[in-house]
C-alpha positions as CSV (number, residue, x, y, z in Angstrom):
1,M,0.0,0.0,0.0
2,K,1.3,3.4,-1.0
3,I,1.9,6.0,1.8
4,T,2.0,9.5,0.3
5,A,4.5,12.1,1.4
6,E,1.7,14.1,3.1
7,E,0.5,11.0,4.9
8,E,4.0,10.2,6.1
9,L,4.2,13.8,7.5
10,M,0.8,13.3,9.2
11,Y,2.0,10.1,10.8
12,G,5.1,11.9,12.0
13,V,2.9,14.4,13.8
14,M,0.7,11.7,15.3
15,K,3.8,9.9,16.5
16,A,5.2,13.2,18.0
17,L,2.0,13.9,19.9
18,Y,1.7,10.3,21.2
19,E,5.3,10.3,22.4
20,S,4.9,13.7,24.1
21,G,2.3,12.3,26.5
22,I,-0.4,14.8,25.3
23,P,-3.8,13.1,26.2
24,V,-4.8,12.7,22.5
25,S,-5.7,9.5,20.7
26,F,-6.5,9.3,17.0
27,K,-9.4,8.1,14.8
28,G,-10.4,8.4,11.2
29,S,-8.7,7.5,7.9
30,M,-5.1,7.7,9.1
31,V,-5.9,5.1,11.8
32,L,-7.8,2.9,9.4
33,K,-4.9,2.9,6.9
34,A,-2.5,1.8,9.6
35,Y,-4.9,-1.0,10.6
36,L,-5.3,-2.2,7.0
37,V,-1.5,-2.3,6.5
38,E,-1.1,-4.3,9.7
39,A,-3.8,-6.7,8.5
40,G,-2.1,-7.3,5.3
41,F,-4.2,-5.2,2.9
42,L,-2.0,-4.5,-0.1
43,D,-4.1,-2.4,-2.4
44,D,-3.8,1.4,-2.4
45,T,-6.6,3.1,-0.5
46,R,-8.2,6.5,-0.7
47,H,-5.9,9.3,0.5
48,T,-6.8,11.9,3.2
49,V,-5.7,15.4,4.0
50,D,-6.5,15.6,7.7
51,I,-6.0,14.0,11.1
52,D,-8.9,13.3,13.5
53,G,-8.3,13.0,17.2
54,N,-9.8,13.0,20.7
55,W,-8.3,15.0,23.6
56,R,-9.4,13.8,27.1
57,S,-8.3,15.4,30.3
58,E,-9.9,16.1,33.7
59,K,-9.9,19.8,33.0
60,A,-11.0,21.2,29.7
61,P,-8.0,22.7,27.9
62,T,-7.8,26.3,26.7
63,A,-7.0,27.1,23.1
64,E,-3.5,28.3,24.2
65,Q,-2.8,25.1,26.1
66,M,-3.7,23.0,23.1
67,V,-1.7,25.0,20.5
68,T,1.3,25.3,22.9
69,S,1.3,21.5,23.7
70,F,1.0,20.5,20.0
71,Q,3.7,23.0,18.9
72,K,6.1,21.8,21.6
73,A,5.7,18.2,20.6
74,I,6.2,18.9,16.9
75,D,9.3,21.1,17.6
76,E,10.8,18.4,19.8
77,S,10.4,15.9,17.0
78,G,12.3,18.1,14.6
79,I,9.4,18.6,12.2
80,G,9.4,22.0,10.6
81,L,5.7,22.7,11.0
82,D,3.7,25.3,12.9
83,V,0.3,24.9,14.6
84,S,-2.5,27.4,14.3
85,L,-6.0,27.2,15.8
86,Y,-8.7,28.3,13.3
87,R,-11.8,26.9,15.2
88,M,-12.3,26.6,18.9
89,Y,-14.2,23.6,20.2
90,G,-17.6,23.8,21.6
91,E,-20.9,21.9,22.0
92,G,-21.0,19.4,19.2
93,R,-18.0,21.0,17.5
94,S,-14.3,19.9,17.3
95,A,-11.3,22.1,17.6
96,G,-9.8,22.8,14.2
97,F,-6.0,23.3,13.6
98,E,-4.0,24.2,10.6
99,I,-0.6,22.6,10.3
100,I,1.6,25.0,8.3
101,D,4.9,24.5,6.5
102,R,7.3,26.8,8.4
103,T,9.3,27.7,5.2
104,S,6.5,28.2,2.6
105,G,3.7,29.3,5.0
106,E,1.3,27.0,3.2
107,V,-1.2,24.8,5.1
108,V,0.0,21.2,4.7
109,F,-3.0,19.5,6.3
110,T,-5.6,20.1,9.0
111,M,-6.4,18.4,12.3
112,D,-9.8,18.1,14.0
113,V,-9.7,17.3,17.7
114,D,-12.8,16.5,19.8
115,V,-12.4,17.5,23.4
116,N,-13.6,15.3,26.3
117,R,-16.1,13.3,24.3
118,P,-16.9,9.8,25.7
119,E,-13.8,7.6,25.8
120,I,-13.7,5.0,23.1
121,P,-11.7,1.7,23.0
122,G,-8.2,2.1,21.6
123,R,-5.0,0.3,20.9
124,I,-1.4,1.0,19.7
125,Y,-0.7,1.0,16.0
126,E,2.6,1.1,14.1
127,I,3.1,1.9,10.4
128,E,6.4,2.7,8.7
129,G,8.0,3.1,12.1
130,F,5.4,5.6,13.3
131,R,3.7,4.5,16.5
132,F,0.6,6.1,18.0
133,R,-2.6,5.3,19.9
134,G,-5.8,5.1,17.8
135,A,-9.4,3.8,17.9
136,A,-9.8,0.0,18.0
137,P,-10.9,-1.6,14.7
138,L,-14.3,-2.6,16.0
139,Q,-15.0,1.0,17.1
140,M,-14.1,2.3,13.6
141,I,-16.4,-0.2,12.0
142,T,-19.3,0.6,14.4
143,D,-18.9,4.3,13.7
144,K,-19.0,3.8,10.0
145,I,-22.0,1.5,10.1
146,S,-23.8,3.9,12.4
147,A,-23.2,6.8,9.9
148,I,-24.5,4.9,6.8
149,S,-27.6,3.7,8.7
150,T,-28.9,7.2,8.7
151,E,-29.7,9.8,6.0
152,K,-26.1,11.0,6.4
153,V,-25.1,8.2,4.1
154,F,-25.2,10.4,1.0
155,R,-22.6,12.7,2.7
156,R,-20.6,9.8,4.0
157,I,-19.6,7.9,0.9
158,K,-16.1,7.6,2.4
159,D,-17.6,5.3,5.1
160,I,-19.0,3.0,2.5
161,V,-15.6,2.9,0.7
162,D,-13.9,2.2,4.0
163,L,-16.2,-0.6,4.9
164,Y,-15.4,-2.0,1.4
165,Y,-11.7,-2.1,2.4
166,I,-12.4,-3.4,5.9
167,S,-14.5,-6.3,4.5
168,K,-11.4,-7.7,2.9
169,V,-9.5,-8.2,6.3
170,F,-12.0,-8.1,9.2
171,D,-14.7,-10.7,9.9
172,F,-18.1,-9.1,10.6
173,D,-18.9,-9.2,14.3
174,R,-22.6,-8.3,14.9
175,Q,-22.5,-9.0,18.6
176,G,-19.4,-6.8,19.0
177,I,-20.9,-4.0,17.1
178,M,-24.1,-4.1,19.1
179,Q,-22.1,-4.1,22.3
180,T,-20.1,-1.1,21.1
181,L,-23.2,0.8,20.2
182,N,-24.7,0.1,23.7
183,A,-21.5,1.1,25.4
184,T,-21.6,4.5,23.8
185,G,-25.4,5.0,24.1
186,R,-26.0,5.0,20.4
187,S,-28.5,3.1,18.1
188,L,-28.7,2.4,14.4
189,G,-30.9,4.1,11.9
190,S,-33.2,2.4,9.5
191,F,-30.7,2.1,6.6
192,S,-33.5,3.3,4.4
193,G,-31.2,5.6,2.3
194,F,-28.6,2.9,1.9
195,L,-31.1,0.2,0.9
196,S,-33.7,2.0,-1.1
197,Q,-32.0,5.0,-2.7
198,T,-29.2,3.3,-4.7
199,D,-29.4,5.8,-7.6
200,E,-28.8,8.7,-5.3
201,L,-25.9,6.8,-3.7
202,E,-24.4,6.0,-7.0
203,H,-24.6,9.6,-8.0
204,A,-22.8,10.6,-4.7
205,Y,-20.2,8.0,-5.3
206,A,-19.6,9.3,-8.8
207,K,-18.7,12.7,-7.4
208,F,-16.5,11.3,-4.7
209,R,-12.8,11.8,-5.7
210,F,-10.0,9.3,-5.3
211,S,-6.9,11.4,-5.5
212,G,-3.3,10.3,-6.2
213,G,-4.1,7.9,-8.9
214,V,-5.8,5.4,-6.5
215,N,-8.0,2.9,-8.3
216,K,-11.8,3.7,-7.9
217,P,-13.7,0.4,-7.8
218,P,-17.0,0.3,-9.7
219,F,-19.9,1.5,-7.5
220,E,-21.8,-1.8,-7.9
221,D,-18.9,-3.8,-6.6
222,V,-18.4,-1.5,-3.6
223,Y,-22.1,-1.4,-2.8
224,Q,-22.9,-5.1,-3.1
225,T,-19.7,-6.0,-1.2
226,V,-20.6,-3.7,1.7
227,K,-24.3,-4.7,1.7
228,Q,-23.3,-8.4,2.0
229,Y,-20.7,-7.6,4.6
230,I,-23.1,-5.9,6.9
231,G,-26.0,-8.1,6.0
232,D,-26.4,-9.5,9.5
233,I,-27.2,-6.1,10.9
234,L,-29.5,-4.8,8.2
235,P,-33.3,-4.8,8.8
236,K,-34.2,-8.1,7.3
237,N,-37.8,-7.7,6.3
238,R,-37.3,-4.3,4.8
239,N,-34.2,-5.5,3.1
240,R,-36.1,-8.3,1.4
241,E,-38.9,-6.0,0.4
242,W,-36.6,-3.5,-1.2
243,E,-34.8,-6.2,-3.1
244,R,-37.9,-7.4,-4.9
């Protein structure tokens, strides 16, 4: 699997934050890519241009504390990047950071960090020598299934794509998914959009870009693979009715 120069830089920042002891763990596409590599997935996957994380501490951090902590960790790692806060966290809103090339002044990537959200199961990952703490595979799968079970599915094509990748290396665990949902106080939607509005899904998939020359599988292959993979958790009666 190809790791781009930008992704390598992002992993370097994730490693620096982890080694610094800052109370941040990671989630999202960068963690998924590391998991897929560990699991032996060889094909190139969609690229990303941001890092997603969770900050958990007894006392809510100030904007200055977060920027200063991140900058110190990056400086100590020898990476020539600067950190700038462009969005403060709040109710239902993550903190947003721009990571800037110190020489050119250009934004290299962004980082979204939730603050003191419910703790999620995690584990240590390592990819290309970069070590960090990230969300456990089952947590990532549960989050993606939860997203596509609602009407958000049309804006979350990336989650369908990621489940397509995951299906190649991770056996579906319905019981584990239900337990993970219960542990976080969440429930599944009806999957109505996913099951009955395939034309709209295909249109959204057509607009979804795979950058960097990564192969974009045919929609029908992705959709049918994911539908079969999560079949044990789909509403059976409705599913059969929509398939007629």
